[in-house]
C-alpha positions in Angstrom: 60.6 33.2 145.3 63.0 30.4 146.1 60.8 28.1 143.9 61.6 30.4 140.9 65.3 30.3 141.8 65.3 26.5 142.0 63.5 26.4 138.6 66.1 28.7 137.0 68.9 26.5 138.4 67.2 23.3 137.1 66.9 24.8 133.6 70.6 25.9 133.8 71.7 22.5 134.9 69.7 20.8 132.1 71.2 23.1 129.5 74.7 22.5 130.9 74.2 18.8 131.0 72.9 18.8 127.4 75.7 21.0 126.1 78.6 19.2 127.9 77.3 15.7 128.2 77.3 15.7 132.0 74.7 14.7 134.6 74.8 17.5 137.2 71.7 18.1 139.3 70.9 21.0 141.6 70.0 19.7 145.1 66.7 20.7 146.6 66.9 21.8 150.2 64.9 19.8 152.7 62.7 21.4 155.4 65.1 20.4 158.1 68.1 22.0 156.4 66.1 25.2 155.7 65.0 25.4 159.4 68.5 24.8 160.7 69.8 27.4 158.3 67.2 30.0 159.4 68.0 29.2 163.1 71.8 29.6 162.8 71.4 32.7 160.6 69.1 34.2 163.1 71.5 33.6 166.0 74.5 35.1 164.2 72.4 38.0 162.9 71.1 38.7 166.4 74.6 38.8 167.8 75.7 41.1 165.0 72.7 43.4 165.7 73.5 43.5 169.4 77.1 44.2 168.7 76.2 47.0 166.3 73.9 48.6 168.9 76.3 48.2 171.8 79.4 49.7 170.0 77.4 52.1 167.7 78.8 50.5 164.5 76.1 51.2 161.9 77.4 48.8 159.3 77.4 45.8 161.6 73.9 46.8 162.8 72.7 47.1 159.2 74.1 43.7 158.2 72.7 42.1 161.3 69.2 43.5 160.6 69.4 42.2 157.0 70.4 38.8 158.3 67.5 38.7 160.7 65.1 39.6 157.8 66.8 36.9 155.7 66.4 34.2 158.4 62.7 35.1 158.8 62.3 34.8 155.0 64.0 31.4 154.9 61.9 30.1 157.8 58.7 31.2 156.2 59.7 29.6 152.9 60.5 26.3 154.8 56.9 26.3 156.1 55.5 26.7 152.6 57.5 23.7 151.4 55.4 21.3 153.6 
């Protein structure tokens, strides 16, 4: 899925470069940056989930759970990019 997003951004940058005469490139994330992003997102999301459970705040719990799912998705995508 991230590959499709990167392809869309590449096409948009090429179109913009051609239209405006610029040379902008969309950076490709490295495996190291994706793993560190997944790790930091997982820690923050875990803290949010714990806070939501502890103080019975449903919205913080919901966003923490979504963040954990997102960090797992990012980590799995980094393993595919080997």
